[in-house]
Each structure stands twice: as structure tokens, then as C-alpha cells.
N, C-alpha and C positions, 0 to 999 in steps of 0.2 A: 755612610760616613767612613772615612778611614780612621785608623787607630788614634791619630793625633786629635782629630775632630771629636771623637768619642770622649777622650780625656778632657778636652776643653769644655764639653757640654756639662760633665759632672762637676768640674771645678767651678765653673761659672754658676751652676745651680747652688752649690754650697756657699758661694761668696755672698749671696743675698739673703741667707738665712738669718734669723735673729741671733744676736751676738752670743747668747748663752748656748745656742745649738752649734754655731760655728766653732766655738771653743772645743767641742767634742769631735766634730767631723773633720775639720781641716787637717789636723795632725794624723788622723787615721787614714785619710785619703792619700796624704803624702807618703805614708808608709806602704800603701797599697795602690800604686799609681795605675795599675792595670785593671782595677776593679770594673771599670766601665767597658773593658774589652774581654771580660770573661766569656761571654757567649761565643765570640770569634775564636778565642784560644781553646776553649774546652769542648765546643761543639764540633771541632774539626775531626772528622772520622779518619783522616790520614795520620793523625798524631797518636802514637802508642799510648795506652793508658798509663804505662809505667812512667813515661815522660811527663804526663799530666800530673801524676801523683807526686813527682819531684817538685813541680811548680807549686802545687797546693794539694796536700793530702785530702782536704775536705771539699774539693771542687764539685763533687757530685751533689752535695747539699745545695749548692747555689745554681748549678746549671742543669741538673736532671730533674724533670718533673715527675710527680707520682705516676704510677702505671695506669691509674684510672683516668688520667687526662688524655686528650685527643692526640697529643704528641709528646715525645720524651724530652725535647728541649726547644729553645726559642726558634732555632733555624729549621727544626723539623715539624713545626706547627703546620698542620695540613690545610689551613683555611687562608684564603686570599686576604691581603691587608685591606682590600676595599670593603670587607665584611667585618668591621671592627667589633660588632656585637659578639662575634664568635671568638674574639680574642679576650673577652672579659675574664675567662678563667685564668689566663696568664697573669693579668694584673692582680686578680684576687689571690693567686698563689704567692707571687713575689711580695706583694704588699703585706699579706698576713704574716709571712716569714720575717719580713723586716720589723714589723710591730713586735713579734715574739722575740726577736734578737735584742731589740732595745730593752724590753722588759726583763730580759735575762742579763742585762748589762754587758752584752757582747757587741760592742760598737764596731769591731772589725766585720762581723757577720752582717750587721746593719748596713754598713757601707757597701759591702759586696752585693747584697740583695738590691739595694738602691742602684748600684752600678749596673746590674742586669736590666733593671727597668729603664735606666738612662740609655742603655744600648738599644732597647726596644724603641724608645722614642726617637733616637737618632736614625734607626733604620726606617721608621715610619715616615719621617720627614725628608729623608735623602732622595733627591730627584731621581737618582739612578734606580731606586727601588720602587718608585711609584709611577714611573713612565712606562708606557707601552713601547718597549724598545724596538719591536719590529716596525711599528707605525712610525716612530721617530726616525729610524734609519731610512725609511722611504721618504719621509717629509723633509729631512735635513741630511742629505747625503754628504759624507765627508769629502773634502777636496781631494783631487787626484794626488796631491803631495802627501796626503794623510791616509793613503790606502792601507787597510788593515787596522784602522782606528777601532778600538773596542769601546763601545758606547758606555757600558756599565762601569768598567774600571776607569775609563777616561774621565767620567763625571765624578766618580767617587774619589779620585786622586786629588781633586782640588780641595784644599782645606780652607773653609770659610771661617771668618772671625765672628765670635759671638758679640752681639750688640748689647745694648742696655736692657736689663731685666727689671721688671717691677717687683715690689716686695711679694713674697709668696702668699698664696691664698689657700684656705681650707677647701678641699674638694668634696668632702662628705663626712657624715657622722658615723659611718661604719665602712668596713672594707667593701661590701657589696655596692653601696651607693657610690663610693669612690670609683670603683671599676666601671660602673655604668656611666658616670660622668666622663671618665677618661676615654671611653670608647667614642663618645660624641665629640670630645675635644680632638681626638686623633683624626677623626673623619674630617673635621673642619681644617685641621692642620695640613692634611694631605691636599685638600682642595687649594689651599693657599700656596703650598710649596710647589705644586705643579706649574704655577705661573713662572717659576724660575728655570724650568727645563730648557726652553728655547733660548732665552738670553745667555744662559750658562754655556750651552753648546756653541752659540754664535761666537762668544768670547774665546772659547777654546780653539775653534776653527780659525779665528783671526789672529791667534797667538797673543791675545791681550790678557796677560796673566792677572793684572790688577783688576780688570773688569770681571774675570772669571772668579776671583776671590770675593769680589763684591757680591756677585749673584749667588755664590755658595753660602754667604753669610746668614741671610734670613732663615733658612731651614735649621741651621745650627742654633740660632737664637730661639726659635720656636721650640725646638727639642729641649733646650736648656730651661726655658720657662716651664714647660711641662714637668721636667725633672724637679725643678725647684718647688713647684706646687705639691708634687707627690711626696717629696722628702719632708716638707713641712707637715703634710697631712699624716704621714706615718708617725712622725714624732708626736703630734697632738693626739692621735688615736692611742699611741702607746702610753702616754702619760695621763690621758684623760683631761688635760687642761685646755678645754675648749670654752671660749668666752661666750657670754650671752649674745653679743653682737654677731659672732660667727654662726651660732645656731640660728639666729633670726634671719641671717642672710641666706640660709639654706632652707627656710621654711616653705618655700614654693619654687617652682620652676616655670619661667616664662617661656611658653612654647613658641612665642613669636621668634625667639632667638635660638631655638633648639632645632638642630637639623633632624628631619624625619629619617627614619630608617628605611622607609619605602614611600613611594608616592606615585600618583598617576595624574597627569594633566594633559590637556590638549597641546600638542607641540607648537601650534601657531600662537597660543596664548603664553605658554611658559609656566614656570613653577608658581607656587603660592607667593603672593606679593606682600612685602612687609608694609603694614600700616596704610594700605590703599588698594586700588584696583586700576587697571588700564582701561581708558575709554576705547571705543570701537572705531575703526579696526585697530588691532594692537600694534601693527608695524610702526615702530618709532613713536608711538603715542606716549605721552608723559603719564606718570603715576598720579592718579587723583586721590588725595587723602580721603580716607573714609569718613563719611558722616552717616550715622544711623539715626533712626527715628525713635523718639521716646514715646512713652505711653500717652503723652499729652500732644503728640504730633510735632514737637520741636525736634530740630536736627542738632546733633552734637558730634564733635570730632571724636574719633575712637582710634585706639591703637590695637593692632591685631594682624590677622592674615586674610588677605583678599584672595578669593578663589572663583574660578569660572568652570562650570561643568563642561565636559568634553562635548564636542559637536555631534558625536555619534557617527562620524564618517567611517571609523574603523573600530568601533567599540561601543560600550554602553555610555549613555549620556550622563556621565558622572565624573567626579574627580575626588581624590582623597590624599591625605597624608597619614602615615602610620608610624607610631612610636613604640619602641620596645620599652617596657616598664621594669624597674628593679623590683625584686620580690618584696611585697608587703611593706613598702616604705611610704607610699602616698595614699592618702585616704580618699581624695576626690579629684575629679576634673571639674573645673569651673570656667565659664565663659558667658558671653552674651552673643546671641546670634541675630543677624538682621541683614538687610541689603544696603549697599552703598547708594543711598537715596539720591545723591547728586548726579549720578550717571546711569542709574537704572530707570528705565521707563516702563516697558511692557513685560520685563523679565519676571520670572517666578521660579523658585527652587524649593526643595525640601532639604533640611539639614538632618543628617543621620550620624549617629555615633555607634561604633561597634567596639565591644570588649572581647578580646580573644576571638575575633572574627564572627561574633554573634551580635546581631542588632539589639541594642538596649535603649535606644532613643530614636524617635522619628518625629520631626516637627510637623506642624501644620504647614500648609502651603504659604510661603512667604513671598511678598511682593514689596515694591518700593514704598507702598503706603502702609505696610504692616509695621506695627511697633516692634522694636527689638525685644527679644525674649531671653531672660536669664536662664542658664542651664547649670545644674549641679548634679554630678553623677558620681556615685560611690564606686570606687575601683575594686574594692575587695582584694582578692588574690589574682586579679587580672595581670596578664603578662604583656598584652599589647592593647593599644588604644588607637582607633582609627576614626578620623574626622572626615566625613564624606559630605559632598554636596551633589544633589541629584536634580537634573532638569525637571521642572514641573509644567513645561509647556510643549511637550512633544517635539522639541528641537526647533520650534518656530521663532524663538527669541534668543538664539545662541549668544549673540554679542551683547545681550542686555541682562544676562543672568549674573549680575555682579554680587555674589554672596560674600559675607564678611563674618569672620569669627573674631569678636572683640575680646581682648584681654584673656586669651586662652592660657590656662595655667594648671599645673599639678600642685595640690596642696598636701603637705606631708601629714602623717598621722600625729606626730609629736616631734618637738625639737629636743626631747631628752635623748641622751646618748644610748643607742642600742648596745647590747652586748656585742663586742667586736669579734671575739674568737671563742670557740669552745675551749674549756680549760685544758684539754689534753693536746691542744695544738701549740701550746707555749712551752 
């Protein structure tokens, strides 16, 4: 995002906060209009520190990370934005400082820390930051009349308008949970915003300014919504005023809708399928809603993830999805396992669960006639959860191994509010 877009993101995020919070934030942001551009201003290595000190003597508090972190500032963070789990320490650091600032009645510092997070969201959703520019330059060569066009700055120069935002939502009951959820939301946001790379460039090459602004708008809106949710969460964590309904909404995580941090599937079949499986062969085949068999032999519709083990052509006959877990926040993984009985004929699989890459559950051989089986697994201090499906027919029934994880979810230990920060960090 350019500087104007970053400012619009923060202002839009503040505009949808509850009125009692807006009363505090809006005048402070107006007095500090560059809060959302702090990382660009103060991470700049070409600007002398004496000049930075004139702009804000306390800039180091907002823009420099502790020495024990992987990088010293947002722009020097060494991990690719495609690995958002490795960016969780950034969110934890800035969010915890924002919470501490609010508790210390330092609203200016609160706005500046949130501004840095807003900048992070803007950079994460900016098409110029998430595109493979070398590939894009080959795919969409600039016209001869635009020789020398710079793809990064050319896309970033377009200022999109922020669309309508929904009311902000609580992202977690503690800093660590919030950072975990933000990492997944950022990954989903990048996937969505990549859709605007090609139409944005097409509009630029055609000289259609209005179309370019239109295509630059959704990434701004997504970044603003992320900022709105994080601002609201920081405020709620700082004040401890979290409602029962908000706690209940965070009591579990529906893994149907949670992007895995790693996965392996047969490239012909594709990723895990929401609420169904594909009939065979998969090319153009519709998704068949899952029906699993009860203990009494009846079939019932189920919501969940449909998976098909790999054919074994260039690997093991299995498929999996793997999830990073936040530290000690969820007590158990729960699901029901079975086959999509409507389209499975001779297929057979084993369901396997791994915690921290160690097998902790292995089902019996499951077929279309097998009744679905409930699974409840304690997570303990586990940091990763892997849901795996393994071929149980030596590859003879590849197109019929329609496995289904029904209602897969993480269930938290408690909805009470954990201690947010050690006392000495506030």
C-alpha cells in the first residue's frame, strides 16, 4: 500500500469501533496521522536517526523489535509472508504492547502500535507484495509504450478505496490465541487478494484509472477489517470486558473452515473438499454432499472435510492436512470418521491422527459399510495436529477411497480469560 492507503485503512478500522472506543481513538489518530506509516518512515535505513528522533523521539519503542526476535523491525523480518505462522511473534509483540499502552492510559502509544499492525495488514494484502513479480512480468509483459514500467511501485501507486466493513469481532481471549488466528486470517486474505493482481495490471496497462482503483479497493477493505478486529480485540483484552457470548463464540474452532498450515493431496483430485467428495473421475465432477453411515446402518448428511488418499504414483498412498496449534489453549480434537457412503463402493482406508508428528490414533479398516466412528483426542501440549487418510486396499480402489472427517473441531480448555501478559511487560 502507499501512504494514503495505509492511512485510509487505519481510519476506516477506527470508524467501525463501538462509540465509546471511537471517542478515544479518532482524535488521537487525527493528531498522529502518520501512525499507520511508522514502519515505512522509521524502518528506512537511509534516513538518519537524528532526523527520525525529530519526528518522534520514541519511535524505537514502536518500530524496533526486541533483540531476541528474529528481526529488528517489520521490514527486516526474515520470513516470507507465505509462512504466516512464522509471523506470529510480530503480532504477539505489537498486540501485547498495545494492550499495555491502553492499561497505562497511553492512548497515543496504543494508536501507534495499532498503526504498525495496520501497516502489517496493508503490506500483507497489497497485490504488489504477494505477487511473484518475476512470473507476473513474464505472464503480463507491459506494452511497448510502457517500457520501463516497474511492477511493484506501479501497482502500489494505485490507491484503492475502502469498502463497507462489518462490526469488529473478538479474535481471541489472549494475545497468543489472537496471533494464531491472525496468522490464519492473513493467509486466507493473501489468497483472496491475489485474485486482484491480474485485473489491476490489466487496468493499469489499459490506462483505465477507475478500473484500477476499483481492483485496488478489496485489498484495502480486507486490511481495514483485519485492523478493525485487532483494534477491538486489543481494547477488550486490555479492559477485560469480554462478554459471555464472545467467549462462547471462541469455545471451539471449526477445522472445516480453517486453512491447514501444510497439506498433501493427489494433484489430480485436489485439496480437501468442504462438506463432500468428488465422484470418479474427478475432472469436472460435481461435489457429492457427504452421507455417512450410523451405527444402525442409516445414512445421514454430514458437514466436514472430504479426502482421497494419494494414488501412489509418486509417493505414499496417503493424504493429510496439518494444523499448527496455539500453546495449551485447546483441550481436545473431536470429529467423526467414516466414508462418503453414496459414492464409495469397494474403497477402504485407515484414518490416522498425529500429534507433533507422532501417531496417536489409528482407526480400524473403514469401508462404505462401516459405521462412522466418533473420535476425541486430548491435545495436551501438542503444537501440531495432522489428520491423515491412508489407502487400505494397496492402491486397487484409488477412485473409491472417499474418506470423510465429519465436524472436525478443536475444543478449548476453558472460556475463562487467561492471563494476558506477565506483570512486568505492562
